[in-house]
C-alpha positions in Angstrom: -14.7 -79.7 39.4 -11.4 -79.6 41.4 -12.2 -79.8 45.1 -10.9 -76.9 47.2 -8.1 -78.0 49.5 -6.7 -76.8 52.8 -3.2 -77.3 54.1 -3.4 -79.2 57.4 -0.9 -79.2 60.3 -1.4 -81.3 63.4 0.9 -80.7 66.5 1.0 -82.8 69.6 3.0 -84.8 72.1 4.8 -87.9 70.8 2.8 -90.2 73.2 -0.4 -89.4 71.3 1.0 -90.0 67.8 -0.4 -93.5 67.4 -3.9 -92.4 68.5 -3.8 -89.4 66.2 -2.8 -91.5 63.2 -5.6 -94.0 64.1 -8.2 -91.2 64.4 -7.0 -89.4 61.2 -7.3 -92.8 59.4 -10.8 -93.3 60.7 -11.8 -89.8 59.5 -10.3 -90.7 56.1 -9.9 -87.1 54.8 -6.3 -86.1 55.3 -3.7 -86.7 52.6 -0.4 -86.9 54.6 2.6 -85.3 52.9 6.2 -84.7 53.8 7.3 -81.4 55.2 10.0 -80.1 52.8 12.5 -77.9 54.7 16.2 -77.5 54.4 16.6 -77.2 58.2 14.5 -76.7 61.2 14.1 -77.5 64.9 12.3 -80.8 64.1 13.9 -83.4 61.9 12.1 -86.1 59.8 13.0 -89.4 61.3 13.0 -92.7 59.5 11.1 -95.8 60.7 12.8 -97.4 63.7 13.8 -101.0 63.8 10.7 -102.1 65.8 8.4 -100.4 63.3 10.4 -101.9 60.4 10.1 -105.4 61.8 6.3 -104.9 62.3 5.9 -103.6 58.7 7.8 -106.6 57.3 5.7 -109.0 59.3 2.5 -107.3 58.2 3.6 -107.4 54.6 4.2 -111.1 54.8 0.8 -111.6 56.4 -1.0 -109.5 53.8 0.7 -111.5 51.0 -0.6 -114.7 52.6 -4.1 -113.4 52.8 -4.0 -112.1 49.2 -2.7 -115.5 48.1 -5.6 -117.3 49.8 -8.1 -114.8 48.2 -6.5 -115.6 44.9 -7.0 -119.3 45.4 -10.7 -119.0 46.3 -13.0 -118.1 43.4 -15.0 -114.9 43.6 -18.7 -115.5 44.6 -21.2 -113.1 43.0 -22.8 -110.8 45.5 -20.5 -111.9 48.3 -20.4 -109.7 51.4 -17.2 -107.7 51.9 -17.1 -108.3 55.6 -17.7 -111.3 57.9 -20.1 -111.1 60.7 -17.5 -112.6 63.0 -15.4 -110.2 65.1 -11.8 -109.7 63.9 -9.2 -111.0 66.3 -7.0 -108.3 67.8 -3.2 -108.4 67.3 -1.0 -109.8 64.5 -0.5 -113.1 66.2 -4.2 -113.7 66.5 -4.8 -112.7 62.9 -2.0 -114.9 61.8 -3.4 -117.9 63.6 -6.9 -117.3 62.0 -5.2 -117.1 58.6 -3.3 -120.3 59.2 -6.5 -122.2 60.1 -8.1 -121.1 56.9 -5.0 -121.9 55.0 -4.9 -125.5 56.4 -8.6 -126.0 55.5 -8.3 -125.0 51.8 -4.8 -126.1 51.1 -5.9 -129.7 50.2 -8.6 -128.9 47.6 -6.4 -126.1 46.2 -3.5 -128.4 45.7 -5.7 -131.1 44.3 -7.2 -128.7 41.8 -3.7 -127.7 40.6 -2.7 -131.4 40.3 -5.8 -132.3 38.2 -5.4 -129.3 35.9 -1.7 -130.2 35.4 -2.6 -133.8 34.6 -5.2 -132.7 32.1 -2.8 -130.3 30.4 -0.1 -133.1 30.3 -2.5 -135.5 28.7 -3.5 -133.0 26.1 0.2 -132.3 25.5 1.3 -135.9 25.2 -1.7 -137.8 23.9 -1.4 -136.8 20.3 2.3 -137.5 20.2 1.9 -140.9 21.8 -0.9 -141.9 19.4 1.4 -141.1 16.4 4.6 -142.5 17.8 3.1 -145.7 19.2 2.7 -147.5 15.8 6.1 -146.3 14.7 7.7 -147.7 17.8 5.8 -150.9 17.3 7.0 -151.3 13.7 10.7 -151.0 14.7 10.9 -152.4 18.2 10.4 -156.1 17.4 14.1 -157.1 17.7 16.2 -157.3 20.8 19.2 -155.9 18.9 17.3 -152.6 18.1 16.7 -149.6 20.3 14.3 -146.8 19.5 14.1 -143.2 20.4 11.0 -141.0 19.7 10.9 -137.2 19.7 8.9 -134.3 18.3 10.3 -131.8 15.8 8.7 -128.4 15.9 8.8 -127.7 12.2 6.6 -127.7 9.1 9.4 -128.6 6.8 9.7 -132.3 6.1 13.1 -131.7 4.6 14.4 -131.3 8.1 13.6 -135.0 8.7 15.4 -135.9 5.4 18.5 -134.0 6.5 18.4 -135.7 9.9 18.2 -139.1 8.3 21.1 -138.4 6.0 23.4 -137.4 8.9 22.4 -140.5 10.9 23.0 -142.8 8.0 26.4 -141.4 7.4 27.3 -141.7 11.1 26.2 -145.3 11.5 27.1 -146.4 8.0 23.5 -147.2 7.2 22.7 -149.0 10.4 19.7 -146.8 11.2 16.0 -146.4 10.2 14.1 -143.1 10.6 10.3 -142.9 10.2 8.1 -139.9 10.7 4.6 -138.6 10.6 3.0 -135.2 10.9 1.2 -134.9 14.3 -0.4 -131.5 13.8 0.4 -128.2 12.1 4.1 -127.4 12.9 4.9 -130.7 14.7 6.4 -133.8 13.2 6.7 -137.1 15.2 10.0 -138.9 14.5 11.2 -142.4 15.7 14.8 -143.5 15.1 15.7 -147.2 15.3 19.3 -148.2 15.6 21.6 -151.0 16.9 22.6 -151.0 20.6 26.3 -150.5 19.7 25.4 -147.2 18.0 23.3 -145.9 20.9 26.0 -143.7 22.5 27.0 -141.9 19.3 23.4 -141.3 18.3 22.3 -140.0 21.7 25.3 -137.7 21.7 24.4 -136.4 18.2 20.7 -135.8 19.2 21.8 -134.0 22.3 24.1 -131.7 20.4 21.3 -131.0 17.9 19.1 -129.9 20.8 16.7 -132.9 20.3 15.4 -134.5 23.5 13.6 -137.8 23.7 9.9 -137.7 24.3 9.4 -139.1 27.8 6.0 -139.7 29.3 5.1 -138.3 32.7 6.0 -140.4 35.7 2.5 -141.8 36.0 2.8 -143.4 32.5 6.6 -143.9 32.5 6.6 -147.7 33.0 3.9 -148.4 30.5 3.9 -149.3 26.8 2.6 -146.8 24.4 -0.8 -148.5 23.8 -1.3 -149.0 27.6 -0.5 -145.4 28.2 -3.0 -144.3 25.6 -5.7 -146.4 27.2 -5.0 -144.9 30.7 -5.0 -141.4 29.2 -8.4 -142.0 27.7 -9.7 -143.2 31.0 -8.3 -140.2 32.8 -9.7 -137.8 30.2 -13.2 -139.2 30.9 -12.8 -139.0 34.7 -11.0 -135.7 35.1 -13.9 -133.3 34.4 -16.0 -134.8 37.1 -13.1 -134.7 39.6 -12.3 -131.1 38.7 -16.0 -130.1 39.1 -16.0 -131.7 42.6 -12.9 -129.9 43.6 -14.2 -126.6 42.2 -17.5 -127.0 44.1 -15.6 -127.6 47.3 -13.5 -124.4 46.7 -16.7 -122.5 45.9 -18.2 -123.6 49.2 -15.0 -122.6 50.9 -15.1 -119.3 49.2 -18.6 -118.5 50.5 -17.4 -119.3 54.0 -13.9 -117.9 54.0 -13.7 -115.0 51.5 -15.6 -112.5 53.7 -13.6 -113.6 56.7 -10.3 -113.2 54.9 -11.3 -109.7 53.6 -12.2 -108.8 57.2 -8.8 -110.1 58.4 -7.0 -108.2 55.7 -8.5 -104.9 56.6 -6.7 -104.2 59.9 -3.5 -105.5 58.3 -3.8 -103.1 55.4 -4.8 -100.2 57.7 -1.8 -100.7 60.0 0.5 -101.0 57.0 -0.8 -97.7 55.7 0.0 -96.0 59.0 3.5 -97.4 59.0 4.2 -96.3 55.4 3.4 -92.6 56.3 5.7 -92.6 59.4 8.8 -91.5 57.3 6.7 -88.5 56.1 6.1 -87.2 59.7 8.3 -84.7 61.4 9.0 -85.7 65.0 11.4 -85.1 67.9 11.8 -87.1 71.1 8.7 -85.4 72.6 6.6 -84.0 69.8 5.3 -84.7 66.3 4.0 -82.7 63.4 1.7 -84.2 60.8 1.5 -82.2 57.6 -1.0 -82.9 54.9 -4.0 -81.7 52.8 -7.7 -82.2 53.2 -10.8 -80.9 51.3 -11.8 -77.6 52.8 -15.4 -78.9 53.4 -14.1 -81.6 55.7 -12.1 -79.5 58.0 -14.9 -78.5 60.4 -15.7 -82.2 61.1 -12.0 -83.2 61.3 -11.2 -80.4 63.8 -14.2 -81.3 65.9 -13.5 -85.0 65.9 -9.8 -84.5 67.0 -10.8 -82.1 69.7 -13.4 -84.5 71.1 -10.8 -87.2 71.5 -7.6 -85.2 72.4 -8.9 -81.9 73.6 -6.2 -79.2 73.6 -3.4 -81.7 73.6 -3.4 -81.8 69.8 -3.4 -78.5 67.8 -5.1 -78.5 64.4 -4.1 -75.7 62.0 -5.4 -75.3 58.5 -5.3 -72.7 55.8 -6.4 -72.5 52.1 -3.9 -74.1 49.7 -1.6 -71.5 48.2 -2.1 -71.4 44.4 1.7 -70.8 44.1 2.2 -74.2 45.6 -0.2 -76.0 43.2 2.4 -78.6 42.2 2.4 -80.0 45.8 -1.4 -79.9 46.4 -3.1 -83.2 45.8 -6.1 -83.1 43.5 -9.6 -84.5 44.1 -12.2 -84.4 41.4 -15.8 -84.2 42.5 -18.6 -83.9 39.8 -22.3 -84.5 39.7 -23.4 -88.2 39.5 -24.2 -87.7 35.8 -20.6 -86.5 35.1 -18.6 -88.6 37.6 -18.4 -91.7 35.4 -16.6 -89.7 32.7 -13.8 -89.0 35.1 -12.6 -92.5 34.2 -11.8 -91.1 30.7 -9.0 -89.2 32.5 -7.8 -92.4 34.3 -5.0 -92.9 31.8 -3.4 -89.7 32.8 -2.3 -87.9 36.0 -5.0 -85.5 37.3 -5.0 -81.8 36.4 -2.9 -79.5 38.5 -4.6 -77.9 41.4 -6.1 -74.5 40.5 -6.3 -75.4 36.7 -9.2 -77.0 34.8 -11.1 -80.2 35.3 -12.1 -81.2 31.7 -14.6 -83.8 32.8 -17.7 -81.7 31.8 -16.3 -81.1 28.3 -15.4 -84.8 27.8 -18.9 -85.8 28.9 -20.4 -83.5 26.3 -18.1 -84.1 23.3 -17.1 -87.7 23.6 -20.6 -89.3 23.4 -21.6 -86.8 20.7 -18.6 -87.8 18.6 -19.5 -91.4 19.0 -23.1 -90.7 17.9 -21.8 -88.8 14.9 -19.7 -91.8 13.9 -22.1 -94.7 14.5 -25.3 -92.8 13.9 -27.6 -95.8 13.7 -30.8 -96.4 15.7 -30.5 -100.2 15.8 -26.8 -100.0 16.8 -27.8 -97.4 19.4 -30.4 -99.8 20.8 -27.9 -102.6 21.0 -25.4 -100.4 22.8 -28.1 -99.3 25.3 -29.0 -103.0 25.9 -25.3 -103.8 26.4 -25.0 -100.9 28.9 -28.1 -102.0 30.7 -26.7 -105.6 31.0 -23.5 -104.2 32.5 -25.6 -102.1 35.0 -27.5 -105.2 36.1 -24.3 -107.2 36.4 -22.8 -104.5 38.6 -25.9 -104.3 40.8 -25.4 -108.0 41.5 -21.9 -107.3 42.7 -20.3 -109.3 39.8 -17.0 -108.7 38.1 -17.0 -108.9 34.3 -13.9 -110.3 32.5 -13.8 -108.7 29.1 -13.5 -111.5 26.5 -10.3 -111.9 24.5 -8.3 -109.2 26.4 -9.0 -110.6 29.8 -9.5 -107.2 31.3 -11.4 -107.3 34.6 -14.1 -104.7 35.4 -15.1 -104.5 39.1 -18.7 -103.6 39.9 -17.8 -99.9 40.5 -16.1 -99.7 37.1 -19.0 -101.5 35.5 -21.5 -99.0 36.8 -19.5 -96.1 35.3 -18.9 -97.9 32.0 -22.6 -98.8 31.7 -23.6 -95.1 32.2 -21.0 -93.9 29.6 -22.3 -96.5 27.1 -25.9 -95.6 27.7 -25.2 -91.9 27.1 -23.2 -92.8 23.9 -26.2 -95.0 22.8 -28.6 -92.1 23.3 -26.6 -89.8 21.0 -26.2 -92.8 18.5 -30.0 -93.0 18.3 -30.4 -89.2 18.0 -27.9 -89.1 15.0 -29.5 -92.4 13.7 -32.8 -90.5 13.4 -31.0 -87.6 11.8 -29.3 -89.9 9.3 -32.4 -92.2 9.2 -30.2 -95.3 9.6 -31.5 -98.5 11.1 -29.0 -101.3 10.4 -27.9 -99.0 7.5 -30.4 -97.9 4.9 -33.1 -100.5 5.5 -35.9 -98.0 6.2 -35.1 -96.1 3.0 -35.1 -99.2 0.9 -38.0 -101.1 2.5 -40.3 -98.2 3.4 -39.3 -95.5 1.0 -38.5 -93.0 3.8 -35.9 -90.4 3.0 -33.4 -89.2 5.6 -33.0 -85.7 6.8 -29.3 -86.0 6.1 -27.9 -88.8 4.0 -24.2 -88.9 4.9 -23.3 -91.5 2.3 -24.7 -89.1 -0.4 -23.9 -85.7 1.1 -20.3 -86.6 1.8 -19.1 -83.0 1.4 -21.6 -81.7 3.9 -20.8 -84.6 6.3 -17.1 -83.7 6.0 -17.9 -80.0 6.8 -19.9 -81.1 9.8 -17.0 -83.0 11.3 -14.6 -80.1 10.7 -17.1 -77.7 12.3 -17.2 -79.9 15.4 -13.4 -79.9 15.4 -13.2 -76.1 15.1 -15.6 -75.7 18.0 -13.7 -78.0 20.3 -10.3 -76.7 19.4 -11.4 -73.1 19.9 -13.1 -74.0 23.2 -9.7 -75.5 24.3 -7.9 -72.2 23.5 -10.7 -70.1 25.1 -10.5 -72.2 28.3 -6.7 -71.8 28.4 -7.2 -68.0 27.9 -9.6 -67.9 30.9 -7.2 -69.9 33.1 -4.3 -67.7 32.1 -6.3 -64.5 32.9 -7.4 -66.0 36.2 -3.7 -66.6 37.2 -2.6 -63.3 35.6 -0.2 -65.1 33.3 0.4 -62.5 30.6 2.4 -64.9 28.3 -0.4 -67.5 28.5 -3.0 -64.8 27.6 -1.2 -63.7 24.5 -0.4 -67.3 23.5 -4.1 -68.1 23.6 -5.1 -65.0 21.7 -2.5 -65.7 19.1 -3.6 -69.3 18.6 -7.3 -68.3 18.3 -6.5 -65.7 15.7 -3.9 -67.7 13.9 -5.9 -71.0 13.5 -9.2 -69.3 12.5 -7.4 -66.9 10.2 -5.5 -69.7 8.4 -8.6 -71.7 8.0 -10.6 -68.8 6.6 -7.9 -67.6 4.2 -7.0 -71.1 2.9 -10.7 -72.1 2.7 -11.5 -69.1 0.5 -8.4 -69.6 -1.6 -9.5 -73.3 -2.1 -13.0 -72.1 -3.0 -14.5 -74.1 -0.1 -15.6 -71.0 1.9 -17.4 -67.8 0.9 -15.2 -64.9 -0.5 -16.6 -62.7 2.3 -14.5 -64.5 4.8 -11.2 -63.6 3.2 -10.9 -60.1 4.7 -11.8 -61.2 8.2 -9.3 -64.0 7.8 -6.5 -61.6 6.8 -7.3 -59.3 9.8 -7.1 -62.3 12.1 -3.7 -63.3 10.6 -2.4 -59.7 11.1 -3.6 -59.8 14.8 -1.9 -63.2 15.1 1.4 -61.6 14.0 1.0 -58.7 16.4 0.4 -61.1 19.3 3.5 -63.1 18.3 5.6 -60.0 18.3 4.3 -59.1 21.8 5.0 -62.6 23.0 8.6 -62.4 21.6 9.3 -59.4 23.8 8.3 -61.6 26.8 10.0 -64.8 25.7 11.8 -65.6 22.5 10.1 -69.0 22.4 7.0 -67.2 21.3 8.3 -67.6 17.8 7.2 -71.2 18.1 3.6 -69.9 17.9 4.1 -69.6 14.2 4.4 -73.4 14.0 1.8 -74.1 16.6 -0.8 -72.2 14.6 -0.2 -74.5 11.7 -0.3 -77.4 14.0 -3.6 -76.1 15.5 -5.1 -75.9 12.0 -3.9 -79.5 11.4 -5.6 -80.5 14.7 -8.9 -79.1 13.3 -8.4 -81.0 10.1 -7.7 -84.2 12.1 -11.4 -84.2 13.1 -11.9 -85.6 9.6 -11.3 -88.9 11.3 -15.0 -88.7 12.4 -15.9 -88.3 8.7 -13.8 -91.2 7.6 -14.8 -93.7 10.3 -18.5 -92.6 10.2 -18.7 -92.9 6.4 -17.1 -96.3 6.5 -19.6 -97.4 9.2 -22.5 -96.3 7.1 -21.2 -97.9 3.9 -20.4 -101.2 5.6 -24.0 -101.3 7.0 -25.4 -100.6 3.6 -23.1 -103.3 2.0 -24.5 -105.8 4.6 -28.0 -105.1 3.4 -27.0 -105.4 -0.2 -25.4 -108.8 0.5 -28.5 -109.9 2.3 -30.6 -108.9 -0.7 -28.6 -111.1 -3.0 -29.9 -114.3 -1.4 -33.3 -114.1 -3.2 -35.3 -114.9 -0.1 -36.6 -112.1 2.2 -36.2 -114.2 5.4 -32.8 -115.6 4.5 -31.8 -112.1 3.4 -32.8 -110.7 6.7 -30.8 -113.4 8.6 -27.7 -113.0 6.4 -28.0 -109.2 6.6 -28.2 -109.1 10.4 -25.4 -111.6 10.7 -23.1 -109.5 8.5 -24.2 -106.3 10.2 -23.1 -107.8 13.6 -19.7 -108.8 12.2 -19.2 -105.3 10.7 -20.3 -103.7 13.9 -18.0 -105.8 16.1 -15.0 -105.2 13.9 -15.5 -101.5 13.7 -16.8 -100.8 17.3 -13.2 -100.2 18.6 -12.6 -97.6 16.0 -16.0 -96.0 16.7 -14.9 -95.4 20.3 -11.1 -95.0 20.0 -11.1 -92.2 17.4 -13.5 -89.9 19.4 -11.6 -90.7 22.6 -8.3 -89.8 20.9 -9.7 -86.5 19.6 -10.7 -85.6 23.1 -7.4 -86.8 24.8 -5.0 -85.3 22.2 -6.5 -82.5 20.2 -8.7 -81.0 22.9 -6.6 -81.6 26.1 -3.4 -80.3 24.5 -5.1 -77.0 23.8 -6.0 -76.5 27.5 -2.4 -77.5 28.3 -3.7 -80.4 30.4 -0.7 -82.6 29.8 1.7 -79.8 30.6 0.1 -79.0 34.0 -0.7 -82.2 35.8 -0.8 -82.7 39.5 -0.8 -85.4 42.2 -3.7 -87.7 43.1 -5.5 -87.2 46.4 -4.8 -90.3 48.5 -6.0 -89.8 52.1 -5.0 -92.0 55.0 -8.2 -94.0 55.5 -9.5 -97.3 56.7 -9.8 -100.1 54.2 -13.2 -100.0 52.6 -13.8 -96.5 54.0 -14.7 -97.8 57.5 
């Protein structure tokens, strides 16, 4: 649900502004906004030079702290605050940060050096091994000079063309040998007389070819000696890196909580300085304008009165629905629904006074996933995965998603684990309905017959997915109708009625004409189409753009048909699971067949899991949310001035 907001105005003498901001930040409920007025007795003033200098210094200090936190590895379950008191004042905080910086700078620098050395060895070792014997074969004479380099190409004709040009240039006084180092890389050594060195070097430079030069540490060595040293360093580097990492982990346990505690007052003061330009103030007075949840106003007023008495006036009033575009939006749902708010995280929040679709996403999204996957075994695996995420979050650990590198903090892990477990529950429910357990194992091995075999009853499965689509699309139109009626928006009311009649009427008439629906639905369909045309004509009298409803009705019917995605992806999932079982049965051994079947099942599941989730999410984000005009009526997020960590 969208939390009811109040407009808040705070008036007081200028000398109390810093204290008021500090108290408002401690309360953490007021979203400070700019007063928009063409003119008035009080003018919005920019940040003065002293405040600007303080803000710049704090920004630099925060960057330093964030840099140190980035150098230190995260420690699972680490406290977010240090038990030590935080020094007061920027200078004291800066001194504490400097002491920590000096302590961890050495191991951090050493870790970077070791990692760079390891990368350089991996980069050069293969090339040196290939070019070393080529150098040795050509560098036996004092009259010869050799140059080695790497060509990034798979085509050996490039080397032939290079040899041809060099032979012409030196009149045959050159030798070129080459060998493939790895896929897409060719090692080349060119041997030539000293008198031709200048012309050959110029030619190679113009061709964009640079000589392979070893890092400084190996620069004065011969190739074989360099290889031996590289092998020694490769053997020693892992232990050295482990020692440095252990030292940094120990430093992280000691310093990360302290750094986070030092960062908090810096971030809090920066937040205050950033809102100063939004305040309206004169030489003697100030006005703070903002928004706060109505339920918090009693406590906010009482807290400010206890500290400032009558010197600070607090005025609040319910947010005006006509100013909904300016009112920040806070969503607050029950604990079971709150995780599903993250499904709206890709978009701006709904406009104040409209609809919070979280409840409907929490209902339809997991059901659609269950319809698509519909397998008891897969549902159990999903539930186990969600439980693993839950336990990881309870330990305070961050999970880095493999391949994509996306980081999920503990709070996000908790929400994701709940969503996955709800999805897994519906997956098991539909798995029982389809009687699928790793596909059709139960039917083949135990002779049990499903209540609904979606692989066989494809037409009925198709009808089921379209019925779900019709229900959700119609719900979207009905919800928009309710909102339009609530706001007394006549054009919106007739638009919703027209869409409901037009989409249902088109589906009924076309379904009967295609002999997919009973003939008895033809007359009601025609009546609905007539009503649709009537509503369009009424809409045109209000706004000529109502003629677009004719196209939108066809588009709405297409939106219903797009729920056939659930049919296509779900049928593919079931068929792939059955194919895995068939492939396992071809092995001739029951145990080998089980192992092969499960292995193939896992591959199919991993490859199709993205589609199993993305398609249901897309239907909710696009087909459903567009019907309630969610994307047309978005608002601003509620961002109160508050202490870091909510202190």
